[in-house]
Backbone as numpy.savetxt, mean C-alpha at the origin, in Angstrom:
# Nx Ny Nz CAx CAy CAz Cx Cy Cz
-0.34 6.21 25.31 -0.77 5.08 26.09 0.42 4.29 26.50
0.71 3.98 27.78 1.78 3.18 28.23 1.30 1.73 28.38
2.06 0.86 27.77 1.70 -0.56 27.81 2.97 -1.41 28.41
2.93 -1.58 29.72 4.21 -2.10 30.35 4.18 -3.59 30.51
3.02 -4.25 30.30 3.01 -5.67 30.49 2.28 -6.39 29.34
2.60 -7.62 29.08 1.93 -8.43 28.07 0.44 -8.65 28.41
0.26 -8.75 29.71 -1.24 -9.02 30.16 -2.04 -7.70 29.86
-1.49 -6.54 30.08 -2.04 -5.25 29.72 -2.39 -5.26 28.21
-1.41 -5.65 27.43 -1.64 -5.62 25.98 -2.77 -6.57 25.58
-2.80 -7.75 26.19 -3.83 -8.70 25.92 -5.22 -8.12 26.19
-5.28 -7.46 27.27 -6.55 -6.75 27.76 -6.98 -5.74 26.67
-5.91 -4.93 26.23 -6.34 -3.88 25.27 -6.82 -4.41 23.98
-6.14 -5.47 23.52 -6.48 -6.08 22.17 -7.73 -7.03 22.35
-8.08 -7.48 23.51 -9.28 -8.26 23.62 -9.01 -9.71 23.35
-7.79 -10.18 23.52 -7.44 -11.66 23.24 -6.79 -12.26 24.49
-6.90 -13.46 24.65 -6.20 -14.23 25.78 -4.63 -14.14 25.56
-3.89 -13.87 26.64 -2.54 -13.74 26.58 -1.82 -15.01 26.05
-2.30 -16.19 26.53 -1.69 -17.46 26.06 -1.80 -17.56 24.51
-2.96 -17.12 23.98 -3.24 -17.20 22.55 -2.31 -16.29 21.79
-2.16 -15.09 22.36 -1.31 -14.05 21.64 0.14 -14.59 21.59
0.65 -15.22 22.68 1.94 -15.75 22.67 2.16 -16.86 21.78
1.05 -17.72 21.67 1.15 -18.88 20.69 1.17 -18.39 19.27
0.38 -17.37 18.97 0.38 -16.78 17.57 1.82 -16.22 17.26
2.39 -15.48 18.23 3.66 -14.90 17.97 4.72 -15.97 17.84
4.59 -17.07 18.46 5.55 -18.13 18.33 5.63 -18.71 16.93
4.39 -18.77 16.32 4.25 -19.38 15.06 3.94 -18.41 13.94
4.19 -17.12 14.15 3.90 -16.04 13.23 4.50 -16.30 11.85
5.79 -16.78 11.87 6.42 -16.91 10.52 5.69 -17.96 9.67
4.87 -18.78 10.18 4.17 -19.80 9.44 2.77 -19.29 9.02
2.42 -18.15 9.40 1.06 -17.60 9.21 0.97 -16.56 8.04
1.80 -16.82 7.01 1.83 -16.00 5.84 1.64 -16.75 4.64
1.08 -16.15 3.67 0.72 -16.83 2.33 1.22 -15.85 1.23
2.55 -15.84 0.94 3.05 -14.92 0.07 2.64 -15.19 -1.46
2.46 -14.16 -2.17 2.15 -14.41 -3.60 2.65 -13.20 -4.42
2.79 -13.34 -5.72 3.25 -12.32 -6.57 2.09 -11.59 -7.23
2.06 -10.28 -7.12 1.00 -9.42 -7.69 1.51 -8.93 -9.02
0.87 -9.23 -10.12 1.20 -8.79 -11.47 0.40 -7.64 -11.97
-0.43 -7.04 -11.21 -1.47 -6.01 -11.69 -0.76 -4.70 -11.93
0.42 -4.34 -11.43 0.93 -3.05 -11.57 1.97 -3.16 -12.73
2.87 -2.10 -12.79 3.89 -1.96 -13.77 4.94 -3.02 -13.62
5.11 -3.44 -12.44 6.17 -4.57 -12.29 5.64 -5.52 -11.18
6.04 -6.76 -11.26 5.56 -7.77 -10.25 6.05 -7.29 -8.85
5.09 -7.56 -7.94 5.39 -7.23 -6.50 5.15 -8.44 -5.67
6.11 -8.77 -4.76 5.79 -9.82 -3.73 5.08 -9.34 -2.65
3.82 -9.90 -2.51 2.91 -9.50 -1.36 3.01 -10.63 -0.27
3.50 -10.25 0.89 3.52 -11.18 1.93 2.21 -11.06 2.86
1.26 -11.79 2.36 -0.09 -11.62 2.98 -0.23 -12.55 4.14
-0.64 -11.97 5.33 -0.82 -12.90 6.54 -2.13 -13.64 6.30
-2.30 -14.92 6.89 -3.53 -15.63 6.84 -4.51 -14.95 7.68
-5.81 -15.38 7.68 -6.94 -14.62 8.29 -6.67 -14.42 9.82
-6.16 -15.49 10.57 -6.16 -15.29 12.03 -5.14 -14.22 12.42
-4.05 -14.17 11.60 -3.05 -13.16 12.03 -3.48 -11.83 11.35
-4.12 -11.85 10.18 -4.60 -10.58 9.63 -5.57 -9.85 10.48
-6.49 -10.61 11.08 -7.43 -10.03 11.98 -6.79 -9.41 13.23
-5.78 -10.15 13.74 -5.08 -9.60 14.89 -4.35 -8.39 14.59
-3.67 -8.35 13.39 -2.88 -7.16 13.00 -3.79 -5.96 12.78
-5.04 -6.16 12.28 -5.97 -5.07 12.20 -6.39 -4.51 13.59
-6.48 -5.39 14.56 -6.77 -5.01 15.90 -5.65 -4.14 16.52
-4.43 -4.67 16.25 -3.18 -3.92 16.76 -3.15 -2.52 16.14
-3.55 -2.42 14.82 -3.49 -1.16 14.12 -4.58 -0.22 14.78
-5.75 -0.71 14.95 -6.95 0.09 15.60 -6.55 0.62 16.93
-6.01 -0.18 17.73 -5.75 0.17 19.12 -4.56 0.95 19.41
-3.42 0.60 18.60 -2.10 1.08 18.95 -1.47 2.05 17.93
-1.91 1.92 16.68 -1.23 2.70 15.63 -2.12 3.76 14.94
-3.35 3.48 14.84 -4.18 4.41 14.04 -4.15 5.90 14.46
-3.99 6.18 15.70 -3.91 7.61 16.15 -2.58 8.11 16.37
-1.55 7.29 16.01 -0.14 7.62 16.26 0.62 8.25 15.11
-0.14 8.61 14.02 0.61 9.08 12.93 0.23 10.58 12.77
1.31 11.37 12.79 1.06 12.90 12.75 2.03 13.60 11.74
2.70 12.77 10.92 3.69 13.46 10.06 2.88 14.26 8.96
3.46 15.44 8.64 2.89 16.31 7.53 3.35 15.92 6.17
4.33 14.86 6.14 4.93 14.50 4.84 4.43 13.23 4.33
4.14 12.24 5.27 3.65 10.88 4.87 2.15 10.93 4.63
1.64 10.36 3.59 0.17 10.46 3.28 -0.38 9.02 3.10
0.29 8.04 2.63 -0.28 6.76 2.44 -0.55 6.06 3.82
-1.70 5.39 3.95 -2.07 4.70 5.20 -2.43 5.62 6.29
-2.63 6.95 6.09 -2.92 7.88 7.11 -4.42 8.19 7.07
-5.19 8.04 8.20 -6.54 8.30 8.11 -6.89 9.77 7.65
-7.77 9.79 6.64 -8.33 11.10 6.17 -7.44 11.60 4.92
-6.34 10.87 4.62 -5.52 11.18 3.51 -5.82 10.41 2.27
-5.49 10.81 1.05 -5.74 10.16 -0.23 -4.72 10.59 -1.19
-4.62 9.84 -2.33 -3.67 10.32 -3.35 -3.94 11.68 -3.90
-5.17 12.00 -4.08 -5.51 13.37 -4.62 -5.10 14.34 -3.58
-5.17 14.17 -2.30 -4.75 15.20 -1.30 -3.27 15.18 -1.28
-2.62 14.08 -1.53 -1.11 13.99 -1.42 -0.53 14.78 -2.65
-1.16 14.80 -3.83 -0.52 15.46 -5.04 -1.01 16.95 -5.17
-2.03 17.30 -4.42 -2.57 18.66 -4.66 -1.57 19.77 -4.38
-0.66 19.59 -3.26 0.33 20.76 -3.07 1.31 20.84 -4.23
1.38 19.89 -5.15 2.42 19.94 -6.24 1.81 20.37 -7.58
0.54 20.90 -7.54 -0.10 21.36 -8.81 0.39 22.68 -9.18
0.45 22.93 -10.52 0.81 24.28 -11.05 2.16 24.73 -10.49
3.14 23.93 -10.55 4.53 24.16 -9.95 5.57 24.28 -11.15
6.67 25.05 -10.94 7.57 25.17 -12.01 8.29 23.91 -12.38
8.55 23.07 -11.36 9.28 21.83 -11.58 8.86 20.77 -10.59
8.60 19.56 -11.04 8.22 18.45 -10.21 9.21 17.42 -10.40
9.79 16.76 -9.24 10.90 15.85 -9.27 10.34 14.56 -8.38
10.51 13.46 -8.86 10.11 12.21 -8.11 11.35 11.32 -7.95
11.30 10.68 -6.89 12.40 9.61 -6.56 11.73 8.48 -5.89
12.42 7.35 -5.84 11.90 6.13 -5.31 12.87 5.52 -4.35
12.35 5.04 -3.24 13.19 4.35 -2.22 13.24 2.79 -2.57
14.51 2.31 -2.68 14.56 0.90 -3.13 14.41 -0.04 -1.97
13.71 -1.16 -2.28 13.46 -2.29 -1.22 12.93 -1.71 -0.03
11.78 -0.99 -0.11 11.28 -0.24 0.97 10.92 -1.05 2.22
10.00 -1.96 2.08 9.69 -2.75 3.28 10.75 -3.75 3.69
11.47 -4.40 2.84 12.60 -5.23 3.32 13.66 -4.49 4.18
13.65 -3.17 3.85 14.78 -2.42 4.52 14.41 -1.93 5.98
13.16 -2.16 6.38 12.80 -1.81 7.71 12.85 -3.11 8.56
13.97 -3.35 9.16 14.21 -4.63 9.89 13.50 -4.76 11.23
13.48 -5.99 11.77 12.77 -6.11 13.00 13.38 -5.34 14.16
14.66 -5.06 14.11 15.31 -4.28 15.21 14.65 -2.85 15.24
14.51 -2.22 14.01 13.78 -0.96 13.83 12.42 -0.96 14.42
11.73 -1.98 14.11 10.26 -2.17 14.54 10.28 -2.26 16.02
11.14 -3.02 16.61 11.28 -3.07 18.10 11.44 -1.65 18.74
12.32 -0.93 18.23 12.58 0.42 18.78 11.37 1.29 18.52
10.60 1.07 17.42 9.42 1.89 17.23 8.36 1.63 18.32
8.19 0.38 18.60 7.22 -0.05 19.68 7.73 0.49 21.04
8.94 0.61 21.23 9.42 1.20 22.53 9.21 2.68 22.55
9.36 3.38 21.37 9.11 4.74 21.27 7.57 5.03 21.41
6.74 4.05 21.24 5.31 4.16 21.29 4.92 3.80 22.79
5.88 3.73 23.74 5.71 3.54 25.17 5.26 2.09 25.48
5.84 1.22 24.90 5.65 -0.21 25.21 6.81 -0.72 25.89
6.68 -1.52 26.90 7.76 -2.12 27.64 8.52 -3.14 26.76
9.64 -3.60 27.29 10.54 -4.38 26.41 9.83 -5.74 26.02
9.20 -6.35 27.01 8.45 -7.60 26.69 7.33 -7.46 25.71
6.62 -6.25 25.82 5.55 -5.97 25.05 6.04 -5.67 23.61
7.11 -4.81 23.51 7.69 -4.55 22.18 8.15 -5.79 21.49
8.81 -6.61 22.26 9.22 -7.94 21.63 8.10 -8.70 21.10
6.95 -8.87 21.70 5.88 -9.64 21.32 5.26 -8.99 20.08
5.07 -7.65 20.17 4.48 -6.95 19.00 5.31 -7.03 17.79
6.68 -6.93 18.02 7.59 -7.10 16.87 7.40 -8.47 16.22
7.24 -9.51 16.88 7.00 -10.87 16.33 5.71 -10.77 15.57
4.71 -10.14 16.07 3.36 -10.22 15.46 3.21 -9.33 14.16
4.14 -8.36 13.99 4.09 -7.45 12.86 5.21 -7.51 11.91
6.14 -8.46 12.08 7.25 -8.67 11.15 7.22 -10.06 10.55
7.92 -10.23 9.38 7.99 -11.51 8.81 9.35 -11.68 8.20
10.08 -12.66 8.57 11.49 -12.93 8.15 12.34 -11.72 8.42
12.07 -11.18 9.62 12.88 -10.05 10.15 12.91 -8.73 9.39
11.61 -8.50 8.82 11.39 -7.24 8.23 9.81 -6.95 8.17
9.39 -5.77 7.79 8.03 -5.43 7.71 7.51 -6.16 6.44
6.35 -6.77 6.60 5.78 -7.51 5.39 4.89 -6.56 4.67
5.13 -6.60 3.26 4.20 -5.83 2.41 2.96 -6.67 2.21
1.83 -6.12 2.92 0.68 -6.90 2.84 0.04 -6.98 4.20
0.66 -6.57 5.32 0.04 -6.55 6.56 -0.48 -5.13 6.90
-1.68 -5.05 7.56 -2.31 -3.78 7.73 -1.58 -2.91 8.75
-0.57 -3.39 9.51 0.14 -2.59 10.48 1.39 -1.98 9.75
1.92 -2.54 8.63 3.10 -2.21 8.01 3.32 -0.76 7.59
2.19 -0.16 6.96 2.35 1.20 6.51 2.48 2.17 7.60
1.69 1.91 8.67 1.82 2.91 9.84 3.19 2.86 10.41
3.75 1.59 10.56 5.07 1.39 11.27 6.08 2.04 10.29
5.94 1.86 8.96 6.86 2.49 7.98 6.89 3.92 8.08
5.76 4.53 8.21 5.66 5.98 8.33 6.36 6.49 9.60
6.21 5.78 10.64 6.86 6.18 11.92 8.38 5.94 11.76
8.84 4.91 11.00 10.23 4.67 10.92 10.86 5.78 10.08
10.10 6.34 9.13 10.75 7.40 8.35 10.35 8.85 8.68
9.70 8.94 9.84 9.33 10.32 10.23 10.36 11.29 10.44
11.42 10.97 11.02 12.59 11.90 11.35 13.29 12.07 10.06
13.42 11.01 9.18 13.99 11.21 7.85 13.27 12.28 7.09
11.90 12.20 6.98 11.10 13.19 6.23 11.33 14.57 6.77
11.33 14.77 8.01 11.45 16.03 8.55 12.86 16.60 8.33
13.95 15.83 8.51 15.27 16.22 8.37 15.52 16.53 6.87
15.06 15.72 5.96 15.29 16.03 4.52 14.60 17.28 4.09
13.37 17.57 4.52 12.72 18.78 4.21 13.43 19.92 4.73
13.88 19.84 6.00 14.57 21.07 6.65 15.92 21.35 5.82
16.69 20.32 5.43 17.91 20.53 4.72 17.66 21.16 3.35
16.66 20.62 2.58 16.44 21.19 1.31 15.74 22.60 1.37
14.97 22.84 2.32 14.23 24.04 2.40 15.16 25.23 2.63
16.30 25.02 3.17 17.31 26.07 3.32 17.84 26.56 2.01
17.86 25.63 0.93 18.38 26.02 -0.35 17.29 26.33 -1.29
16.09 25.73 -1.05 15.00 26.15 -1.95 13.71 26.55 -1.04
13.59 27.76 -0.94 12.53 28.29 0.04 11.13 28.00 -0.34
10.89 27.68 -1.62 9.48 27.39 -2.06 9.27 25.88 -2.19
10.17 25.14 -1.61 10.15 23.62 -1.78 8.87 23.09 -1.11
8.18 22.13 -1.76 7.13 21.26 -1.22 7.57 19.85 -1.42
7.32 19.08 -0.35 7.80 17.68 -0.39 6.69 16.75 0.31
6.56 15.54 -0.23 5.62 14.60 0.28 6.13 13.19 -0.01
5.65 12.21 0.75 6.02 10.81 0.36 4.77 9.98 0.46
4.62 9.17 -0.58 3.50 8.04 -0.66 4.16 6.64 -0.70
4.20 6.00 0.38 4.90 4.78 0.62 6.40 5.00 0.23
6.88 4.51 -0.80 8.29 4.64 -1.25 8.51 5.72 -2.24
7.47 6.43 -2.67 7.55 7.43 -3.64 7.75 8.84 -3.08
8.83 9.49 -3.29 9.05 10.91 -2.87 8.87 11.85 -3.91
8.13 12.95 -3.54 7.89 14.01 -4.53 8.28 15.25 -4.05
9.05 16.03 -4.99 9.55 17.31 -4.68 8.97 18.35 -5.74
8.69 19.55 -5.33 8.34 20.51 -6.40 8.66 21.92 -5.94
8.87 22.80 -6.91 9.21 24.19 -6.63 10.25 24.68 -7.63
11.01 25.76 -7.32 12.15 26.18 -8.06 13.34 25.51 -7.45
13.51 24.24 -7.88 14.56 23.37 -7.30 15.48 22.89 -8.33
16.58 22.33 -7.80 17.69 21.76 -8.68 17.61 20.21 -8.42
17.28 19.43 -9.50 17.21 17.94 -9.33 18.39 17.29 -8.77
19.56 17.67 -9.30 20.79 16.99 -8.82 21.00 17.12 -7.34
20.77 18.42 -6.70 20.88 18.63 -5.30 19.85 17.73 -4.61
18.65 17.65 -5.11 17.57 16.89 -4.55 17.95 15.47 -4.42
18.39 14.88 -5.56 18.75 13.41 -5.47 19.97 13.16 -4.63
20.98 13.96 -4.64 22.21 13.72 -3.84 21.83 13.85 -2.26
21.05 14.81 -1.94 20.75 15.05 -0.55 19.78 13.90 -0.11
18.83 13.48 -0.92 17.96 12.38 -0.51 18.71 11.06 -0.36
19.68 10.76 -1.29 20.38 9.58 -1.29 21.29 9.54 0.03
21.91 10.62 0.29 22.79 10.71 1.50 22.01 10.46 2.80
20.80 11.20 2.92 20.08 10.94 4.10 19.42 9.58 4.25
19.03 8.94 3.18 18.58 7.58 3.19 19.65 6.63 3.59
20.94 6.79 3.13 22.01 5.92 3.54 22.24 5.90 5.08
21.97 7.05 5.66 22.29 7.20 7.12 21.32 6.33 7.93
20.07 6.04 7.43 19.17 5.15 8.12 19.04 3.67 7.45
20.06 3.37 6.55 20.00 2.05 6.04 19.15 1.78 4.83
18.80 2.83 4.06 17.99 2.71 2.82 18.81 3.17 1.69
18.27 2.77 0.48 18.93 3.25 -0.68 17.93 3.86 -1.62
18.39 4.93 -2.42 17.50 5.52 -3.43 17.66 4.63 -4.75
16.61 4.61 -5.51 16.65 3.93 -6.80 17.42 4.81 -7.77
18.33 4.18 -8.50 19.12 4.95 -9.53 18.61 4.79 -10.85
17.62 3.86 -11.16 17.12 3.78 -12.47 16.48 4.98 -13.10
16.56 5.05 -14.32 15.95 6.32 -15.00 14.41 6.44 -14.71
13.73 5.24 -14.78 12.29 5.22 -14.72 11.94 5.65 -13.22
12.81 5.45 -12.30 12.41 5.78 -10.92 12.77 7.24 -10.58
13.39 7.92 -11.51 13.70 9.45 -11.34 13.08 10.21 -12.47
12.21 11.05 -12.07 11.61 11.96 -13.10 11.63 13.32 -12.86
12.08 14.14 -13.89 12.21 15.64 -13.75 11.14 16.09 -14.76
10.12 16.84 -14.27 9.02 17.29 -15.11 8.85 18.79 -14.96
9.27 19.54 -15.99 9.04 20.98 -15.99 7.62 21.37 -16.25
7.20 22.54 -16.00 5.82 22.96 -16.23 5.38 22.78 -17.73
6.24 22.88 -18.65 5.90 22.80 -20.06 5.61 21.44 -20.44
6.00 20.40 -19.67 5.71 19.00 -19.97 4.68 18.36 -19.13
4.26 17.20 -19.43 3.23 16.56 -18.54 3.86 16.21 -17.18
3.25 16.67 -16.09 3.73 16.43 -14.70 2.75 15.37 -14.19
3.32 14.14 -13.97 2.42 13.08 -13.62 2.98 12.46 -12.28
2.21 12.45 -11.15 2.55 11.88 -9.93 1.49 10.81 -9.44
2.01 9.64 -9.22 1.12 8.58 -8.72 -0.07 8.39 -9.60
0.09 8.46 -10.87 -1.01 8.23 -11.83 -1.83 9.32 -12.02
-1.56 10.59 -11.49 -2.36 11.78 -11.62 -1.57 12.85 -12.33
-2.06 13.51 -13.23 -1.50 14.66 -13.91 -1.82 15.96 -13.16
-0.78 16.71 -12.80 -0.96 17.82 -11.89 -0.48 19.18 -12.42
-0.40 19.29 -13.69 -0.05 20.53 -14.30 -0.90 21.75 -13.83
-2.25 21.59 -13.90 -3.12 22.62 -13.43 -4.02 22.26 -12.30
-4.51 21.01 -12.37 -5.31 20.58 -11.20 -5.24 18.96 -11.29
-5.29 18.24 -10.22 -5.15 16.80 -10.29 -6.20 16.13 -11.04
-5.80 15.29 -12.04 -6.72 14.53 -12.91 -6.08 13.20 -13.27
-6.87 12.17 -13.44 -6.31 10.87 -13.81 -5.75 10.94 -15.26
-4.63 10.34 -15.40 -4.01 10.35 -16.75 -4.82 9.51 -17.69
-4.70 9.67 -18.97 -5.37 8.97 -19.94 -5.10 7.49 -19.87
-3.80 7.21 -19.64 -3.39 5.78 -19.50 -4.15 5.10 -18.45
-4.28 5.79 -17.21 -4.87 5.14 -16.07 -6.32 4.98 -16.36
-7.12 5.94 -16.99 -8.34 5.84 -17.45 -8.63 4.68 -18.28
-7.80 4.45 -19.28 -7.94 3.30 -20.16 -7.79 2.01 -19.38
-6.89 1.96 -18.44 -6.74 0.80 -17.66 -7.95 0.45 -16.89
-8.55 1.45 -16.28 -9.78 1.18 -15.40 -10.90 0.77 -16.31
-11.01 1.31 -17.54 -12.00 0.92 -18.46 -11.76 -0.56 -18.86
-10.53 -0.94 -19.08 -10.22 -2.31 -19.43 -10.54 -3.29 -18.37
-10.25 -2.94 -17.16 -10.54 -3.68 -16.05 -12.11 -4.03 -15.83
-12.90 -2.90 -16.10 -14.37 -2.96 -16.05 -14.91 -3.89 -17.17
-14.36 -3.74 -18.40 -14.80 -4.48 -19.52 -14.44 -5.94 -19.41
-13.24 -6.27 -18.80 -12.89 -7.60 -18.55 -13.73 -8.32 -17.60
-14.25 -7.48 -16.58 -15.22 -8.05 -15.63 -16.55 -8.37 -16.27
-16.94 -7.50 -17.19 -18.25 -7.76 -17.94 -18.27 -9.04 -18.76
-17.05 -9.43 -19.24 -16.91 -10.57 -20.09 -16.65 -11.87 -19.32
-15.86 -11.77 -18.33 -15.29 -12.94 -17.59 -15.63 -12.99 -16.11
-16.07 -11.92 -15.53 -16.30 -11.88 -14.11 -15.06 -11.64 -13.41
-14.92 -11.94 -12.08 -13.77 -11.68 -11.36 -14.06 -11.12 -9.99
-13.03 -10.39 -9.49 -13.13 -9.74 -8.09 -13.97 -8.51 -8.22
-15.25 -8.56 -7.85 -16.07 -7.31 -7.99 -15.69 -6.20 -7.11
-15.23 -6.62 -5.89 -14.81 -5.55 -4.93 -13.61 -4.70 -5.47
-12.65 -5.39 -6.12 -11.50 -4.70 -6.72 -11.97 -3.82 -7.83
-12.96 -4.26 -8.73 -13.34 -3.56 -9.80 -14.06 -2.20 -9.28
-14.88 -2.39 -8.28 -15.57 -1.23 -7.66 -14.58 -0.24 -7.07
-13.48 -0.74 -6.48 -12.51 0.11 -5.94 -11.86 0.97 -7.00
-11.56 0.41 -8.16 -11.04 1.21 -9.30 -12.01 2.20 -9.79
-13.16 1.91 -9.86 -14.31 2.86 -10.35 -14.54 3.99 -9.29
-14.40 3.65 -8.03 -14.67 4.61 -7.04 -13.45 5.64 -7.00
-12.23 5.13 -7.39 -11.05 6.08 -7.50 -11.29 6.94 -8.69
-11.84 6.44 -9.77 -12.07 7.12 -10.95 -13.14 8.28 -10.81
-14.10 7.90 -9.92 -15.24 8.75 -9.58 -14.72 10.19 -8.94
-13.62 10.08 -8.26 -13.12 11.31 -7.60 -12.79 12.43 -8.57
-12.46 11.99 -9.80 -12.08 13.00 -10.86 -13.00 12.97 -12.10
-13.63 11.86 -12.41 -14.44 11.74 -13.60 -15.72 10.97 -13.24
-16.64 11.66 -12.65 -17.83 11.00 -12.21 -18.76 10.49 -13.24
-18.73 11.14 -14.41 -19.58 10.66 -15.56 -19.15 9.37 -16.09
-17.85 9.22 -16.24 -17.32 7.99 -16.76 -17.46 6.80 -15.70
-17.26 7.27 -14.47 -17.41 6.23 -13.36 -18.81 5.69 -13.30
-19.79 6.57 -13.59 -21.27 6.10 -13.49 -21.53 5.19 -14.65
-20.98 5.46 -15.82 -21.18 4.55 -16.89 -20.61 3.13 -16.60
-19.40 3.09 -16.19 -18.80 1.81 -15.85 -19.51 1.12 -14.59
-20.03 1.87 -13.73 -20.76 1.26 -12.59 -22.02 0.62 -13.13
-22.77 1.23 -14.04 -23.90 0.70 -14.53 -23.65 -0.64 -15.33
-22.51 -0.62 -16.07 -22.09 -1.75 -16.89 -21.75 -2.94 -15.99
-20.97 -2.72 -14.91 -20.68 -3.86 -14.08 -21.81 -4.38 -13.21
-22.74 -3.42 -12.89 -23.98 -3.81 -12.17 -24.80 -4.87 -12.99
-24.93 -4.46 -14.25 -25.66 -5.42 -15.18 -24.92 -6.73 -15.38
-23.55 -6.62 -15.46 -22.77 -7.86 -15.56 -22.95 -8.75 -14.37
-22.99 -8.10 -13.17 -23.12 -8.90 -11.93 -24.42 -9.66 -11.92
-25.50 -8.95 -12.37 -26.87 -9.71 -12.49 -26.81 -10.86 -13.36
-26.20 -10.55 -14.54 -26.08 -11.73 -15.60 -25.32 -12.97 -14.98
-24.22 -12.67 -14.37 -23.35 -13.73 -13.74 -24.15 -14.43 -12.71
-24.85 -13.76 -11.87 -25.73 -14.39 -10.86 -26.74 -15.26 -11.45
-27.44 -14.71 -12.46 -28.47 -15.59 -13.18 -27.98 -16.76 -13.78
-26.77 -16.63 -14.36 -26.04 -17.91 -15.01 -25.76 -18.91 -13.93
-25.34 -18.47 -12.75 -25.07 -19.46 -11.68 -26.23 -20.16 -11.17
-27.38 -19.36 -11.06 -28.71 -19.98 -10.65 -29.24 -21.02 -11.61
-29.21 -20.70 -12.96 -29.83 -21.45 -14.00 -28.92 -22.71 -14.36
-27.71 -22.72 -13.93 -26.76 -23.90 -14.28 -27.25 -25.20 -13.68
-27.55 -26.19 -14.46 -28.02 -27.41 -13.90 -26.99 -28.05 -12.94
-27.53 -28.77 -11.95 -26.58 -29.39 -11.00 -26.13 -30.69 -11.47
-24.94 -31.10 -11.29 -24.33 -32.25 -11.61 -24.59 -33.31 -10.59
-24.82 -34.47 -11.10 -24.91 -35.58 -10.13 -23.56 -35.92 -9.51
-23.57 -36.02 -8.14 -22.32 -36.47 -7.49 -21.81 -37.80 -7.96
-20.54 -38.05 -8.19 -20.06 -39.34 -8.64 -19.32 -39.92 -7.50
-19.33 -41.16 -7.40 -18.62 -41.95 -6.34 -17.12 -42.04 -6.56
-16.80 -41.85 -7.85 -15.31 -42.03 -8.12 -14.99 -41.40 -9.45
-13.78 -41.59 -9.99 -13.45 -41.04 -11.24 -14.20 -41.61 -12.38
-14.49 -40.76 -13.42 -15.22 -41.12 -14.51 -14.47 -42.34 -15.26
-15.31 -43.30 -15.71 -14.69 -44.41 -16.49 -14.56 -43.98 -17.91
-13.49 -44.23 -18.58 -13.32 -43.89 -19.92 -14.20 -44.74 -20.80
-14.94 -44.14 -21.84 -15.82 -44.94 -22.66 -14.96 -45.84 -23.48
-15.42 -47.15 -23.75 -14.70 -48.05 -24.74 -14.79 -47.55 -26.09
-13.76 -47.94 -26.98 -13.82 -47.43 -28.37 -14.90 -48.15 -29.08
-15.43 -47.32 -30.19 -16.49 -47.75 -30.98 -15.99 -49.03 -31.84
-16.80 -50.01 -32.01 -16.43 -51.25 -32.82 -16.25 -50.74 -34.36
-15.29 -51.18 -34.99 -15.03 -50.92 -36.40 -15.92 -51.68 -37.29
């Protein structure tokens, strides 16, 4: 689809052009960053506020959803999932993983502008879309458009890296889930890391050199990718199952974000439907109890001002 004018873009998105330009002008102010501590390490999430979040979802639906065709990128691609991403690496002689450092901050606004131009947008349109989809001159981790744009930014890298390594390792299989790269087959880890690091440097990225970010897993050891054990067939690791149980039990006692808990249980259901059903029943009961507790809680009288402190008892 060719989008040559901002007016055409506004028509496609279904928003007034003046409003789009006003949002783009103040886009830097329309984020609410926070630190997510739910994973192995803290992550800065640059979350857009609702007005920009809704607009970015519309941009994704109209301009990006059908523009991803890479055979190597799986995250954020319609019809893909973690289980599908790891399935090609099951029952392999060696599995090697690597991590791209500072993934989203490395994708600068100038790269995003060129991506929009490659998607057949005119200069003015690409400039406007770049303002609407970047934050502080890079892709924000937390915007619905970021994963699709990141996949497009690394599309040529994925293809080139696979072609280079396939010449040396004919049975190589390669895939990428956000910043996690996975290689499997009869391969040599040193050559994998050196080639990946060199190709990343060419496009302004760096590979993680920490030991925890590089894993070499032969068939005789546990081969774990993205929280799934893939030695024979994809299954959730015991550590991940315990974590999901703990999340459900914490909700039973204290309540919390029900949608998030259901998401974890749905992920578990893909591989362990019996355990998922048990946890689903337990949180369903907890939800009813919390709802009843809120209904039966007596209403407090509104006060016109701060409570007065009681005078001390006479001695």
